[in-house]
C-alpha positions as CSV (number, residue, x, y, z in Angstrom):
1,M,89.2,144.3,76.7
2,S,86.3,142.4,78.1
3,A,84.3,145.4,79.2
4,S,83.5,146.4,75.6
5,F,81.9,143.1,74.8
6,P,78.3,142.1,75.7
7,T,78.0,138.9,77.8
8,P,74.2,138.0,77.7
9,W,75.0,134.3,77.0
10,G,77.7,133.9,79.6
11,F,80.4,135.1,77.2
12,P,83.7,134.9,79.1
13,P,85.4,138.2,80.1
14,G,88.8,139.0,78.7
15,M,88.1,137.2,75.4
16,D,87.6,138.5,71.8
17,Q,84.1,137.3,70.7
18,S,85.1,136.5,67.1
19,E,88.1,134.5,68.3
20,L,86.0,132.6,70.8
21,G,83.5,131.8,68.0
22,Q,86.3,130.5,65.8
23,I,87.5,128.2,68.6
24,Q,84.0,126.9,69.2
25,Q,83.3,126.4,65.5
26,Q,86.6,124.5,65.0
27,F,85.8,122.3,68.1
28,M,82.4,121.4,66.8
29,Q,83.6,120.6,63.3
30,Q,86.4,118.3,64.7
31,W,84.0,116.7,67.2
32,Q,81.5,115.9,64.4
33,A,84.4,114.5,62.2
34,L,85.4,112.3,65.1
35,A,81.9,111.1,65.7
36,Q,81.5,110.2,62.0
37,A,84.8,108.4,61.9
38,A,83.9,106.4,65.0
39,A,80.6,105.4,63.5
40,Q,82.4,104.1,60.4
41,G,85.1,102.4,62.5
42,E,87.8,104.6,61.0
43,L,89.2,106.6,63.9
44,P,92.7,107.9,63.2
45,E,95.6,106.5,65.1
46,I,96.5,108.5,68.3
47,K,100.2,109.4,68.5
48,D,100.1,110.4,72.1
49,R,102.1,107.7,74.0
50,R,99.6,107.7,76.9
51,F,97.2,105.9,74.5
52,A,99.7,103.9,72.6
53,D,98.8,100.5,74.1
54,Q,96.8,98.0,72.0
55,A,94.0,98.1,74.7
56,W,93.1,101.6,73.6
57,K,93.2,100.8,69.9
58,S,91.1,97.6,70.2
59,S,88.3,99.3,72.1
60,P,86.3,101.8,70.0
61,M,84.7,103.4,73.0
62,H,88.0,104.1,74.8
63,A,89.7,105.2,71.5
64,L,86.9,107.7,71.0
65,M,87.2,108.8,74.6
66,A,90.9,109.5,74.2
67,H,90.3,111.4,71.0
68,L,87.6,113.6,72.6
69,Y,89.9,114.2,75.6
70,L,92.7,115.4,73.3
71,L,90.3,117.6,71.3
72,S,88.8,119.2,74.5
73,G,92.3,119.7,75.9
74,D,93.5,121.5,72.8
75,A,90.4,123.7,72.8
76,M,91.0,124.7,76.4
77,K,94.6,125.6,75.7
78,Q,93.4,127.7,72.7
79,L,91.0,129.5,75.0
80,A,93.9,130.3,77.4
81,D,96.0,131.5,74.6
82,A,93.2,133.8,73.4
83,A,92.6,135.4,76.8
84,Q,93.2,139.2,76.7
85,V,95.2,139.5,79.9
86,E,98.6,140.7,80.9
87,P,101.5,138.4,79.7
88,E,102.3,137.3,83.3
89,V,98.7,136.4,84.0
90,K,98.4,134.6,80.6
91,D,101.5,132.4,81.5
92,Q,99.8,131.5,84.8
93,L,96.5,130.7,83.0
94,R,98.3,128.5,80.5
95,F,100.1,126.7,83.2
96,S,96.9,126.1,85.2
97,V,94.9,124.9,82.2
98,S,97.7,122.6,81.2
99,Q,98.0,121.1,84.7
100,W,94.2,120.5,84.7
101,V,94.2,119.0,81.2
102,D,97.0,116.6,82.0
103,A,95.5,115.6,85.3
104,M,92.1,114.8,83.7
105,S,93.5,112.4,81.1
106,P,91.4,109.2,81.0
107,A,94.6,107.2,81.2
108,N,95.0,108.4,84.8
109,F,91.9,106.7,86.2
110,L,91.2,102.9,86.5
111,A,87.5,103.4,85.4
112,T,88.6,104.9,82.1
113,N,91.9,103.1,81.4
114,P,91.4,99.9,79.4
115,E,95.0,98.9,79.7
116,A,94.9,99.0,83.5
117,Q,91.5,97.2,83.5
118,Q,93.0,94.4,81.3
119,A,96.0,94.0,83.6
120,L,93.6,93.8,86.6
121,I,91.6,91.0,85.0
122,E,94.6,89.1,83.8
123,S,96.3,89.3,87.2
124,G,93.2,88.2,89.1
125,G,93.3,91.5,91.0
126,K,97.0,91.3,91.9
127,T,97.8,94.6,90.1
128,L,95.2,96.5,92.1
129,Q,96.5,95.1,95.4
130,T,100.1,95.9,94.5
131,G,99.0,99.3,93.3
132,I,97.4,100.1,96.6
133,E,100.5,99.0,98.4
134,N,102.6,101.2,96.2
135,F,100.3,104.1,96.8
136,L,100.4,103.7,100.6
137,K,104.2,103.4,100.6
138,D,104.5,106.7,98.6
139,L,102.1,108.4,101.0
140,Q,104.5,107.5,103.8
141,K,107.4,108.9,101.7
142,G,105.5,112.0,100.7
143,R,106.4,111.6,97.0
144,I,105.8,109.5,94.0
145,T,108.4,106.8,93.4
146,Q,110.0,107.2,90.0
147,T,112.6,104.5,90.0
148,D,113.5,101.3,91.8
149,E,115.4,102.9,94.7
150,S,116.6,99.6,96.1
151,V,119.0,99.3,93.3
152,F,121.0,102.4,94.0
153,E,123.1,103.7,96.9
154,V,125.4,106.7,97.1
155,G,128.9,105.5,97.7
156,R,128.2,102.0,96.5
157,N,127.2,102.4,92.8
158,L,126.6,106.2,92.6
159,A,129.2,108.9,93.3
160,I,132.0,106.3,93.4
161,T,134.9,108.1,91.7
162,P,137.8,107.6,94.2
163,G,138.7,110.6,96.3
164,A,138.5,112.1,99.8
165,V,137.0,114.9,101.8
166,V,139.8,117.4,102.5
167,F,137.8,120.2,104.1
168,Q,134.4,120.8,105.7
169,N,132.5,123.5,107.5
170,K,128.8,123.9,108.3
171,Y,128.0,124.7,104.6
172,F,129.9,122.2,102.6
173,Q,132.4,119.4,102.3
174,L,135.2,119.7,99.7
175,L,136.1,116.6,97.8
176,Q,139.4,116.0,96.0
177,Y,139.5,113.2,93.5
178,T,142.4,110.7,93.1
179,P,144.4,111.2,89.9
180,T,144.2,108.3,87.4
181,T,146.9,109.6,85.0
182,E,150.7,109.8,85.6
183,T,150.7,113.5,85.0
184,V,148.1,116.2,85.6
185,Y,147.6,119.8,84.6
186,Q,149.0,122.2,87.2
187,R,145.8,124.2,87.8
188,P,143.0,122.2,89.3
189,L,139.3,122.5,88.4
190,L,136.8,123.3,91.2
191,M,133.2,122.2,90.5
192,V,130.3,124.0,92.2
193,P,126.9,122.2,91.9
194,P,123.6,123.7,92.8
195,C,122.7,123.5,96.4
196,I,119.1,122.8,95.3
197,N,120.3,119.3,94.3
198,K,123.1,117.0,95.3
199,Y,126.5,117.2,93.5
200,Y,126.5,113.6,92.2
201,I,124.5,114.5,89.1
202,M,128.0,115.1,87.8
203,D,129.3,111.7,89.3
204,L,126.5,109.2,88.8
205,Q,128.0,105.9,87.6
206,P,131.4,105.5,86.0
207,E,130.1,105.3,82.4
208,N,128.2,108.7,82.7
209,S,130.3,110.6,85.3
210,L,131.6,114.0,84.2
211,V,133.9,113.9,87.2
212,A,135.5,110.6,86.2
213,Y,135.9,111.9,82.6
214,L,137.7,115.0,83.7
215,V,140.0,113.1,86.0
216,S,140.8,110.7,83.1
217,Q,141.8,113.7,81.0
218,G,144.5,114.7,83.5
219,F,142.6,117.3,85.5
220,T,142.9,117.5,89.3
221,V,139.2,117.9,90.3
222,F,137.7,119.4,93.5
223,M,134.0,119.2,94.2
224,V,131.8,121.2,96.5
225,S,129.3,118.9,98.3
226,W,126.7,121.1,99.9
227,R,125.2,120.3,103.3
228,N,121.5,119.3,103.3
229,P,120.0,121.3,106.2
230,L,117.5,119.5,108.4
231,P,114.6,120.8,110.6
232,Q,116.3,119.6,113.8
233,D,119.7,121.3,113.1
234,T,120.6,123.8,115.8
235,D,123.8,125.4,114.5
236,G,122.2,128.3,112.6
237,I,122.1,126.7,109.1
238,Q,118.4,127.6,108.8
239,T,119.3,131.3,108.9
240,A,122.2,131.1,106.4
241,T,122.1,133.8,103.8
242,W,123.3,134.1,100.2
243,D,126.3,136.0,101.5
244,D,127.2,133.1,103.9
245,Y,127.1,130.6,101.0
246,I,129.4,132.9,98.9
247,E,131.9,133.9,101.6
248,D,132.1,130.7,103.7
249,G,131.1,128.4,100.9
250,I,132.5,129.1,97.4
251,L,135.2,131.6,98.3
252,T,136.5,129.3,101.0
253,A,136.5,126.4,98.6
254,I,138.5,128.4,96.1
255,D,141.1,129.2,98.7
256,V,141.4,125.6,99.9
257,A,141.8,124.3,96.4
258,R,144.5,126.9,95.7
259,D,146.3,125.9,98.9
260,I,146.2,122.1,98.3
261,S,147.3,122.5,94.6
262,S,149.9,125.1,95.4
263,Q,148.5,127.3,92.7
264,G,147.7,131.0,92.8
265,K,144.7,130.4,90.5
266,V,142.2,127.6,89.8
267,N,139.7,126.9,87.1
268,V,136.1,126.9,88.3
269,L,132.9,125.3,86.9
270,G,129.3,125.9,88.0
271,F,126.1,124.1,87.1
272,C,122.7,125.7,87.2
273,V,122.2,127.7,90.4
274,G,125.7,126.7,91.3
275,G,126.8,128.7,88.3
276,T,124.9,131.8,89.5
277,M,126.5,131.5,92.9
278,L,129.9,130.9,91.5
279,T,129.7,133.9,89.2
280,T,128.6,136.0,92.1
281,A,131.6,134.9,94.1
282,L,133.9,135.8,91.2
283,A,132.3,139.3,91.1
284,V,133.1,139.7,94.8
285,L,136.7,138.7,94.1
286,A,136.9,141.2,91.2
287,A,135.5,144.0,93.4
288,R,138.2,143.2,96.0
289,G,140.9,143.2,93.3
290,Q,141.8,139.5,93.9
291,E,142.8,137.3,91.0
292,K,142.3,133.7,92.1
293,V,140.6,132.2,89.0
294,S,142.0,131.4,85.6
295,S,138.8,130.3,83.8
296,L,135.1,130.0,84.3
297,T,132.8,127.3,83.0
298,L,129.0,127.7,83.3
299,L,126.6,124.9,82.6
300,A,122.9,125.6,82.1
301,T,123.3,128.8,84.1
302,M,121.3,132.1,84.2
303,L,122.9,135.4,85.1
304,D,120.4,137.6,83.2
305,F,117.0,136.3,84.3
306,V,115.2,138.0,81.4
307,D,113.2,134.8,80.6
308,T,113.1,132.2,83.4
309,G,111.4,129.5,81.4
310,A,108.9,127.2,83.0
311,L,109.7,128.4,86.5
312,G,108.6,131.9,85.5
313,V,105.0,131.0,86.3
314,F,105.9,131.0,90.0
315,A,107.9,134.2,89.9
316,N,105.6,136.9,91.1
317,E,105.5,139.4,93.8
318,P,102.8,137.8,96.0
319,H,104.7,134.5,95.9
320,A,107.9,136.3,96.9
321,R,106.2,138.1,99.8
322,I,104.6,134.9,101.1
323,R,108.0,133.2,101.2
324,E,109.8,136.1,102.7
325,H,107.1,136.3,105.5
326,S,107.3,132.6,106.2
327,I,111.0,131.7,105.9
328,G,112.8,134.9,105.1
329,T,114.4,135.2,108.5
330,G,114.8,131.5,109.2
331,G,113.5,128.1,108.4
332,L,113.7,125.8,105.4
333,M,112.4,125.7,101.9
334,T,111.9,121.9,101.9
335,G,113.3,119.6,99.3
336,R,110.0,117.9,99.1
337,E,108.3,121.1,97.9
338,L,111.1,121.9,95.5
339,A,111.0,118.4,94.0
340,S,107.2,118.6,93.6
341,T,107.5,121.9,91.8
342,F,110.1,120.6,89.3
343,S,108.1,117.4,88.7
344,F,104.9,119.4,87.8
345,L,106.8,121.3,85.2
346,R,106.7,118.1,83.2
347,P,103.7,116.3,84.8
348,N,103.0,113.7,82.2
349,E,106.6,112.3,82.4
350,L,107.3,112.8,86.1
351,V,103.9,112.5,87.8
352,W,101.0,110.9,85.9
353,N,103.2,108.4,84.1
354,Y,104.1,106.9,87.5
355,V,100.5,107.2,88.9
356,V,99.4,105.0,86.0
357,S,102.3,102.5,86.2
358,N,102.8,102.3,90.0
359,Y,99.2,102.6,91.2
360,L,96.8,101.5,88.4
361,K,99.1,98.8,86.9
362,G,100.9,97.8,90.1
363,Q,104.3,97.9,88.5
364,T,107.7,98.6,90.0
365,P,109.6,101.4,88.2
366,V,112.7,100.5,86.2
367,P,116.1,101.4,87.8
368,F,117.4,104.7,86.5
369,D,120.2,106.5,88.2
370,L,119.1,110.0,87.0
371,L,115.7,109.5,88.6
372,Y,117.2,108.2,91.8
373,W,119.2,111.4,92.0
374,N,116.1,113.4,91.1
375,S,114.3,111.9,94.1
376,D,117.2,112.6,96.5
377,S,116.2,116.2,97.2
378,T,117.7,118.8,99.4
379,N,116.4,121.5,101.8
380,L,117.4,125.1,101.5
381,S,117.9,127.8,104.1
382,G,115.0,130.1,104.0
383,P,116.9,133.4,103.9
384,F,119.2,132.1,101.2
385,F,116.2,131.0,99.0
386,T,114.1,134.2,99.5
387,W,117.1,136.5,98.7
388,Y,117.9,134.5,95.5
389,F,114.2,134.3,94.5
390,R,113.7,138.1,94.7
391,N,117.0,139.3,93.3
392,A,117.1,136.8,90.5
393,Y,113.6,135.7,89.5
394,I,111.5,138.7,90.6
395,E,113.7,141.8,90.0
396,N,116.6,140.5,87.8
397,N,119.0,142.6,89.8
398,F,122.2,140.7,88.8
399,K,121.9,142.1,85.2
400,E,122.5,145.7,86.3
401,A,126.1,146.3,87.5
402,G,126.3,147.4,91.1
403,K,122.6,147.0,91.8
404,V,123.1,144.4,94.5
405,K,125.7,144.0,97.2
406,V,127.1,140.6,98.2
407,C,129.6,140.1,101.0
408,G,129.9,143.9,101.2
409,E,130.8,144.3,97.5
410,K,128.8,145.6,94.5
411,V,128.2,142.9,92.0
412,N,129.4,143.6,88.5
413,F,129.7,140.6,86.3
414,G,131.5,142.7,83.7
415,K,134.5,142.9,85.9
416,I,135.0,139.1,85.7
417,D,137.8,139.2,83.0
418,V,138.7,135.6,82.6
419,P,138.0,133.2,79.7
420,A,134.5,131.7,80.0
421,Y,132.9,128.6,78.5
422,L,129.1,128.6,78.6
423,L,127.0,125.6,77.7
424,A,123.3,125.8,77.2
425,S,120.9,123.0,76.2
426,K,118.5,123.6,73.3
427,E,115.4,122.0,74.9
428,D,116.1,123.2,78.5
429,H,112.8,124.2,80.1
430,I,114.4,125.5,83.3
431,V,117.2,127.6,81.8
432,P,116.1,128.6,78.3
433,W,119.2,128.6,76.0
434,Q,118.4,132.1,74.8
435,T,118.5,133.3,78.4
436,A,121.9,131.6,79.0
437,Y,123.1,133.3,75.8
438,H,122.0,136.7,77.0
439,S,123.8,136.0,80.3
440,A,127.1,135.5,78.4
441,A,127.0,139.2,77.4
442,L,127.3,140.3,81.1
443,L,130.8,138.8,81.5
444,G,133.9,140.7,80.8
445,G,136.2,138.0,79.4
446,E,136.5,136.1,76.2
447,I,133.4,133.9,75.7
448,R,133.0,130.5,74.1
449,F,129.3,129.7,73.9
450,V,128.2,126.2,73.1
451,L,124.7,124.9,72.5
452,G,124.0,121.3,73.3
453,A,121.1,119.1,72.3
454,S,118.4,117.8,74.7
455,G,117.3,119.3,78.0
456,H,118.5,120.6,81.4
457,I,120.2,117.4,82.6
458,A,120.6,115.2,79.5
459,G,122.2,118.1,77.6
460,V,124.9,118.4,80.3
461,I,125.3,114.7,81.2
462,N,126.2,113.5,77.8
463,P,129.1,111.1,78.1
464,T,131.5,110.5,75.2
465,S,131.1,106.7,75.5
466,K,127.5,106.9,74.4
467,N,128.4,109.0,71.3
468,K,124.9,110.5,71.4
469,R,123.4,113.8,70.5
470,H,125.3,116.8,69.1
471,Y,126.2,120.4,69.9
472,W,126.6,123.6,68.0
473,V,129.4,126.3,68.1
474,S,129.7,129.5,66.2
475,D,132.4,132.1,65.5
476,A,129.8,134.9,65.9
477,E,130.2,137.3,68.7
478,V,128.0,136.9,71.7
479,A,126.7,140.5,71.1
480,V,124.5,139.3,68.2
481,T,121.0,138.0,68.9
482,P,120.5,134.3,69.8
483,E,118.7,133.7,66.5
484,Q,121.7,135.2,64.5
485,W,124.1,133.1,66.6
486,V,122.2,129.8,65.9
487,D,121.9,130.6,62.2
488,S,125.7,130.9,62.0
489,A,126.4,127.9,64.2
490,R,128.0,124.6,63.0
491,E,126.7,121.3,64.2
492,H,129.2,118.7,65.7
493,P,128.2,115.1,66.4
494,G,128.5,113.6,69.9
495,S,129.3,115.0,73.3
496,W,130.4,118.5,74.1
497,W,132.8,117.1,76.8
498,P,135.9,116.9,74.5
499,D,135.3,120.4,73.2
500,H,135.3,121.7,76.8
501,T,138.4,119.8,77.9
502,D,140.3,121.1,74.8
503,W,139.3,124.6,75.8
504,L,140.1,124.1,79.4
505,K,143.7,123.0,78.8
506,A,144.7,126.5,77.7
507,S,144.0,127.8,81.2
508,S,145.4,124.8,83.1
509,G,149.2,125.3,82.8
510,R,151.7,122.6,82.0
511,R,151.4,118.9,83.0
512,V,153.3,117.8,86.1
513,K,153.7,114.5,87.9
514,A,150.5,113.6,89.7
515,K,150.5,113.5,93.5
516,K,148.8,110.4,94.8
517,Q,148.4,111.8,98.3
518,L,145.2,113.9,98.6
519,G,145.0,117.1,100.7
520,N,148.1,118.5,102.5
521,D,149.4,119.2,106.0
522,Q,146.9,122.0,106.5
523,Y,144.0,120.2,105.0
524,P,144.4,116.5,105.7
525,V,142.0,113.8,104.6
526,I,138.9,113.7,106.7
527,E,137.0,110.7,105.2
528,D,136.7,109.0,101.8
529,A,134.6,110.3,99.0
530,P,131.7,110.8,98.6
531,G,131.7,112.0,102.2
532,S,128.9,112.2,104.7
533,Y,127.1,115.3,103.7
534,V,125.8,113.9,100.5
535,K,124.3,110.9,102.2
536,V,121.9,113.0,104.4
537,R,118.4,112.6,103.1
538,A,115.8,115.4,103.2
539,V,112.9,114.8,105.5
């Protein structure tokens, strides 16, 4: 460690001297090569898209600046990698260095961005004026605008699959969607989204709506629409616990869907944290000896939190204690803070890209439904969040059977003995696919594990109409390692959606004549979909 190395020249602690020397020597050699290339007018082309505009290429000074920035940033990341510290500290160091490097890009400042300077001159100062106006508007909103929000509206061109609210309590509204086929499968599908985001990620626009696709395939679909708690609420929602969301949320939704469909069992699907919540609810049912579910689908879900991906940098004991002290007995984890955290996991795409375009160039972001949804954040009950954060991200307690109690029952995922379909995404930075794969081994039923292309959202929302991307399946048992599984997997072109519906049919019973009337006598229609809960904006 660092104590064994002399530091008379300011040698950094926690660093191997020979490795530091190699990094320094490599940096100087590359710097000299760049200086020589610049002097000869032969700087290599930069592939980084931040510097792709012709304004960078046509200005030797700015091109050299971009090269030196990239070179310096790489050297700083190498220093972070070489630090002789604990793995957890190294991850935090890497994250901090990466954030600083991304923030200091010359593209982010008007004084060093030739593209923004050129736009300023050509517009006669208009881009600067508009950029300042955009900045002031975003200051009022408390977030960076990522899309033209005037184009979208929930219930007008987002979340418009026909249906109705057939139940509600202080935690959620339950939507039932109108059949579009003459016959439907007997057993319905209940979908549980994460309460960290709003449900309509699965019902954006008709051409990319997973809900609309499932309805078109003959499934009766129910959707949980979680309530968005606000600071001014006085009904106790700010003290709601994980147990409350399981008992009065998911388990209640299962019973209502069973009653309306006149079925003893229903199929269930959970996405991200919604999948963790859903699986916890099924473990509670298993502990109670109640069989109410015929199949389980988990999309981008962690049960075993062995590797928490990019979010792991925030998962440490001091952070957990701070949250527990501030909101552990009541209060809100704000949607604004959650959204900011997720954005800074990919800062160049979700932060600095918009700083440059919105503020330096005075542009209006292009309309994009996914980014509108991304900006429509939700607040979380403090006790709910802190319990989940500790038991999942800090202590990984779900992995060990019986280590945690939920709703008075010991949680053992191995007792969930129903067929399960697990989808992970190969480039998911929030739920690493290897972690999702390890999670599958905790379940007690027959598993179909599918690996999709792309990331956390695009890997899931991959409509068949686009015929994009691909997915992998394997006959290998889940007990093998993730690397062995992927080596034996077969690639299939297009969306994973048809593969899932083919699998789901086996647990859905025979087809019967569709009922056009939604709800029933006990659970009559309350209002049209998408309901009122989803329209509440976080403040």
